C-alpha positions in Angstrom: 0.1 0.1 0.0 1.0 3.5 -1.0 0.1 6.0 1.8 -0.8 9.7 0.6 -1.9 12.7 2.5 -1.1 15.6 0.4 -3.9 15.3 -1.9 -3.6 18.5 -4.4 -0.1 17.2 -5.6 -1.6 14.0 -6.3 -4.4 14.5 -8.4 -3.4 13.2 -11.4 -2.4 9.9 -9.6 -5.5 9.8 -7.3 -7.9 10.5 -11.0 -6.0 7.2 -12.4 -6.1 4.9 -9.4 -9.7 2.5 -9.1 -9.3 2.2 -5.8 -8.8 4.6 -3.0 -8.8 4.4 1.0 -9.7 6.8 3.2 -8.3 6.4 6.8 -9.5 9.0 9.4 -9.3 9.6 12.9 -12.9 10.5 13.4 -15.1 9.1 10.7 -18.7 9.8 10.5 -21.1 7.8 8.5 -23.9 10.2 9.6 -26.5 7.2 8.9 -24.8 5.5 11.9 -22.4 6.3 15.1 -19.3 8.1 14.9 -16.1 5.2 14.1 -12.8 6.1 15.7 -10.0 5.2 13.0 -12.2 4.5 10.5 -11.4 3.6 6.6 -13.6 4.0 3.5 -12.6 2.5 0.4 -13.8 3.5 -2.5 -13.7 1.8 -6.0 -14.7 3.1 -9.3 -16.9 6.1 -7.8 -18.8 3.8 -5.5 -18.3 3.3 -1.8 -17.2 -0.6 -1.3 -16.5 -1.0 2.7 -17.1 1.4 5.7 -16.2 0.7 9.1 -13.2 0.5 11.9 -9.6 0.3 10.5 -9.3 -3.1 12.5 -12.1 -4.7 10.6 -11.6 -3.4 6.9 -9.2 -4.8 4.7 -7.6 -2.1 2.1 -7.1 -3.7 -1.1 -3.4 -3.9 -2.1 -2.4 -1.1 -4.1 -4.8 1.3 -3.1 -4.1 4.9 -2.9 -4.7 5.9 0.7 -5.3 9.3 2.2 -4.8 10.4 5.5 -6.9 13.2 7.8 -8.2 13.9 10.8 -12.0 14.0 10.0 -14.2 12.4 7.1 -17.6 13.1 6.3 -20.0 13.0 3.4 -19.9 15.3 0.9 -22.0 17.9 2.0 -25.4 18.5 0.2 -26.5 22.1 -0.3 -30.2 21.6 -0.2 -31.0 24.9 -1.8 -28.7 27.1 -3.7 -28.2 29.1 -6.7 -24.4 28.6 -7.2 -24.2 27.6 -11.4 -27.0 29.8 -12.2 -26.0 32.9 -11.0 -22.1 33.9 -10.7 -19.5 35.4 -9.2 -18.8 38.1 -11.9 -22.1 39.4 -11.1 -22.7 40.7 -15.0 -26.1 40.8 -16.6 -26.5 38.6 -19.2 -23.2 36.7 -18.3 -23.3 34.8 -15.2 -27.1 36.5 -13.6 -29.2 33.4 -14.9 -30.8 33.3 -11.1 -34.0 35.0 -11.7 -36.3 36.2 -15.0 -38.4 39.3 -14.6 -41.0 39.4 -17.5 -43.5 37.0 -16.2 -45.0 36.5 -12.6 -45.8 32.7 -13.4 -42.8 30.9 -15.2 -42.9 27.3 -13.9 -41.7 25.9 -17.5 -38.0 27.5 -16.5 -35.7 24.7 -16.2 -32.8 25.2 -14.0 -30.5 23.0 -15.8 -31.3 25.1 -18.9 -29.3 27.9 -17.0 -26.6 25.9 -15.0 -23.1 26.5 -16.0 -20.7 23.8 -14.5 -17.6 26.2 -15.4 -18.6 28.7 -12.5 -16.2 29.4 -10.4 -18.5 29.3 -7.4 -18.8 26.0 -7.9 -15.0 24.9 -7.3 -15.3 27.5 -4.1 -18.2 26.1 -2.4 -16.6 22.5 -3.4 -13.5 23.5 -1.5 -15.8 23.4 1.5 -16.6 19.7 1.1 -19.8 20.6 -0.8 -20.3 17.6 -3.5 -24.0 18.4 -4.6 -26.0 21.0 -4.8 -30.3 21.7 -5.0 -29.9 24.7 -7.1 -32.1 27.1 -9.4 -34.0 30.0 -9.8 -34.0 32.2 -7.0 -37.2 33.6 -4.7 -38.6 37.0 -6.6 -41.4 35.7 -8.7 -44.5 34.0 -8.1 -43.2 31.6 -9.8 -39.5 31.5 -10.9 -38.9 28.1 -12.4 -38.1 24.2 -11.7 -34.5 23.6 -9.8 -32.3 20.5 -10.3 -29.6 18.7 -8.2 -26.3 18.7 -9.5 -22.7 17.2 -8.3 -20.0 20.0 -8.2 -18.2 17.6 -10.1 -16.4 18.5 -13.6 -17.8 18.0 -16.5 -21.3 19.4 -18.8 -24.4 20.4 -17.5 -25.9 17.2 -18.5 -22.8 14.8 -16.9 -23.4 16.5 -13.7 -27.0 16.5 -13.3 -28.2 14.5 -11.0 -32.1 14.9 -10.9 -33.9 17.2 -12.9 -37.0 19.4 -12.1 -36.3 18.6 -8.6 -39.1 21.0 -7.4 -41.1 24.2 -8.7 -40.0 27.4 -7.1 -42.7 29.6 -5.5 -42.5 33.1 -3.6 -44.8 34.2 -1.4 -44.8 37.4 0.8 -42.8 40.9 -0.1 -40.5 39.6 -2.0 -43.0 38.6 -4.6 -45.5 41.6 -4.2 -45.0 44.4 -7.0 -45.2 44.4 -11.0 -45.3 41.9 -12.7 -46.1 40.1 -9.6 -49.6 40.9 -7.8 -49.6 43.9 -5.4 -50.9 42.0 -2.5 -51.2 38.8 -0.5 -54.6 38.0 -1.1 -54.2 38.5 -5.2 -50.8 36.0 -4.7 -53.0 33.6 -3.7 -55.9 34.0 -5.7 -53.9 34.1 -9.1 -51.6 30.8 -7.6 -55.4 29.1 -6.9 -56.6 30.0 -10.2 -53.6 28.7 -12.6 -53.9 25.4 -10.2 -57.7 25.1 -10.9 -57.0 25.9 -14.3 -54.5 23.5 -15.0 -56.5 20.9 -12.9 -59.5 21.4 -14.7 -58.1 21.2 -18.3 -59.4 18.7 -20.7 -57.0 16.4 -22.1 -55.6 16.1 -25.4 -55.6 20.3 -25.7 -52.5 21.8 -27.3 -48.9 20.9 -25.4 -48.1 23.7 -23.0 -44.6 23.7 -20.8 -46.1 25.9 -18.3 -49.3 23.4 -17.5 -47.2 20.4 -17.9 -44.6 21.4 -15.1 -47.8 22.5 -12.8 -49.6 19.1 -13.8 -46.4 17.8 -12.6 -47.2 19.7 -9.0 -50.7 18.4 -8.8 -49.8 15.2 -9.9 -47.8 14.7 -6.5 -44.9 13.7 -8.5 -42.7 17.5 -7.3 -43.2 19.6 -4.7 -44.0 23.4 -4.9 -41.2 24.5 -3.2 -42.3 27.8 -1.3 -40.2 30.7 0.0 -42.2 32.1 2.9 -40.2 33.5 5.8 -43.3 35.3 7.6 -45.5 33.0 10.0 -47.9 34.5 7.9 -47.1 33.5 4.4 -45.8 30.3 6.1 -49.3 29.3 6.6 -50.4 30.7 3.7 -48.4 27.7 1.9 -49.7 25.3 4.1 -52.9 25.9 3.5 -52.6 26.5 -0.8 -50.9 22.6 0.0 -53.8 21.3 1.8 -56.6 23.1 -0.4 -54.7 21.0 -3.8 -53.4 18.0 -2.0 -50.2 19.1 -3.3 -46.7 18.5 -1.8 -44.8 21.8 0.2 -41.6 22.4 0.7 -41.0 25.1 3.0 -38.0 27.9 1.9 -36.4 29.7 4.3 -38.9 29.8 6.8 -37.7 32.4 9.1 -40.3 32.4 11.9 -40.8 28.6 11.5 -40.4 29.0 15.2 -44.1 30.5 15.8 -45.9 27.6 13.9 -44.1 24.5 14.5 -47.2 22.5 15.6 -48.8 23.5 11.9 -45.9 22.6 10.2 -45.5 19.3 11.7 -49.4 18.4 11.3 -48.6 19.3 7.7 -45.6 17.0 7.2 -44.0 19.5 5.3 -40.0 19.5 5.2 -38.0 23.0 6.2 -35.4 23.9 4.1 -33.9 26.7 6.3 -32.4 29.8 5.7 -29.1 30.2 6.2 -28.2 30.7 10.1 -26.5 33.9 9.6 -28.7 35.2 6.6 -29.1 38.8 6.8 -32.7 40.1 9.4 -34.2 42.4 6.8 -37.3 42.8 5.3 -39.6 39.7 6.3 -37.0 37.6 7.5 -36.0 40.6 10.4 -37.3 38.3 12.9 -35.3 35.6 12.3 -33.0 33.3 15.1 -29.9 32.1 15.3 -31.3 28.9 17.1 -34.2 28.2 14.7 -32.1 25.1 13.8 -32.2 23.7 17.2 -35.8 24.7 17.7 -37.1 22.7 14.8 -34.4 19.5 15.5 -35.7 19.5 19.1 -39.4 19.4 17.6 -38.9 16.6 14.9 -39.3 18.3 12.2 -37.5 17.5 9.0 -35.1 20.2 7.7 -31.6 21.4 6.2 -29.6 24.4 6.2 -29.1 26.4 2.8 -27.0 28.3 1.4 -29.2 30.2 -0.5 -28.8 33.1 -2.4 -26.6 36.5 -1.9 -26.4 39.6 -4.2 -22.9 40.4 -3.3 -19.5 38.7 -3.6 -19.0 36.4 -3.6 -22.5 35.3 -4.2 -23.3 32.9 -2.1 -22.8 31.0 1.3 -20.8 28.0 2.5 -23.4 25.6 3.9 -20.6 24.1 6.2 -20.2 27.5 8.2 -24.2 27.7 8.4 -24.2 24.3 10.0 -21.4 25.5 12.6 -23.1 28.6 13.5 -26.3 26.7 14.2 -24.3 24.2 15.9 -22.8 27.2 17.9 -26.6 28.2 18.4 -27.9 25.1 20.2 -28.0 22.6 17.6 -25.9 19.4 18.2 -23.2 18.7 16.6 -24.4 15.3 14.7 -27.3 17.3 13.8 -25.7 19.6 12.3 -23.9 17.3 10.3 -27.0 15.8 9.1 -28.7 18.7 8.4 -26.2 18.9 5.3 -26.1 15.7 4.3 -28.1 12.9 4.7 -31.2 15.3 5.9 -30.8 17.5 2.7 -30.3 14.5 1.1 -33.5 12.6 2.4 -35.7 15.8 1.7 -34.6 15.6 -2.2 -35.1 12.0 -2.6 -31.3 10.6 -3.0 -30.6 9.3 0.3 -29.8 6.4 -1.3 -27.3 8.0 -3.6 -25.8 10.7 -1.3 -25.6 11.9 2.3 -24.3 9.3 4.1 -21.2 6.7 4.1 -22.3 3.5 3.3 -21.5 0.7 1.1 -23.1 1.7 -2.3 -23.9 5.0 -1.9 -21.6 7.3 -4.4 -17.6 8.0 -3.1 -18.7 11.5 -2.2 -16.6 12.5 0.5 -15.0 15.6 2.2 -12.0 15.6 4.3 -10.9 17.9 7.2 -8.0 18.4 9.5 -9.5 19.1 12.5 -13.2 19.1 13.6 -15.2 20.9 10.0 -17.0 23.2 12.9 -14.2 25.1 14.2 -13.1 28.1 12.3 -9.6 27.2 12.1 -10.3 23.9 10.2 -9.6 23.3 6.4 -11.3 20.7 4.4 -7.6 19.1 2.7 -9.3 17.4 -0.1 -12.7 16.4 -1.3 -13.9 13.4 -3.5 -17.0 13.6 -6.0 -17.6 10.2 -7.3 -14.6 9.1 -6.6 -12.9 11.5 -8.5 -10.3 13.9 -6.3 -10.5 17.8 -6.1 -8.4 20.0 -3.6 -9.8 21.7 -0.9 -9.0 25.0 0.1 -5.7 27.0 -0.5 
C-alpha cells in the first residue's frame, strides 16, 4: 500500500487509481455513529466498505489518504450557484431570475446551470459535493430547480435530478409588478392557475407551463415555497392542503412560531442560512431556529440560498457550524447538510451518508469541521479527487 496525505499534488495519480482508501481519526458516516480510526474504501466511484480500521481490509495497491476527520460530501439543499455567478454581470452569469412574468414554471434550472462557474469550485473546496440549485425567490413562480454534482463536466453530465421542485414565493419579495400587489392576489392567482391546470381537458395543445404544474398536482414534484413570515408560511400550508400537493418550505424565518402547523402538515423545511441577514420579511429570524426545529422533530436542512453580493453564495459548512454554536447538537448539524438534505431531495440512496453502494462523495478535514481554524484538505466527488481550500 502506498500511503498518501497531501492531496493537491497527487490529483493525477489519484484520478488514475480505481481504488482509494481514506483513513480518518474520526469518521462520520452520519447514517450511524462516529467511527474512531475509521476507513472508507472506494472503488470505481462507489463506496465499497466502511468501518473501523481493524475490520476493513484495504486492498493491495490502493492509494491511501489520511485525515483527521472524514464526512459525507456536503449537500446544499437550496442554492443558486451555477445559475448565478461570481462576476455579477447581467447577460453573462446572472441567470438566477427572469422578471418578465410572474408565473414561469416552465423555466428549467439545467438550461441555466453553468458547471464551469468558479462559485462551484469555491463551494466544493469546502466539502460541498451536491447542490440543489435553480431560480431564486422573487417571482410568484420563478422556475424549476435541479440537483447537480459539483464535479467537472457538462451540465448533462453533472445533473443528478432534473425538475426536482418548482419554486414559488409568497410575501413581500414577490409583491409588485409584474407580480401581484397584495397577498390576497398572490393566493388568488396561484389558486386560479392550479385550478385551470387541474380542470384542463386532456388532448389539448401542448403547454410547457401546464405540463410543469400538472406534475405538482400529480404529486410528482413539490412546490417549493419561499415564505419567511408566519402569515406566509401558513398560506403555503393552506395551499398545499387545498390542492393536495406537496409543499417544501423555503427560508421559513418565523417557522418557530408555527411549529405545530408545520408538523401537522408533514412539510420539510429548507431553512434559511443561520447567518442570513435579518431584514425585510426575515427580520424576525433567530440564530437558534435549527435547534428549535430539531427539538420539535421536524425534517429540515440548512441551505446556502442566494446572496446579491460577492462571493454571491454562502457556504453550508459555515452555516451549520453557526447553528451548532447556537444549540444544534453536532451530529444534527452535520446531518442537516448531509443525510437530512439528501432525504428531503429524495436522493438518500445515493448521497448524504457513507455506506457501501453510495456515491463516493467524501469531504476530508484537518480537524473538527465546525471549528474556524479547520480546513477542508480534499474532496471526492463520485470518487474523483479535488483539492480543498487553499
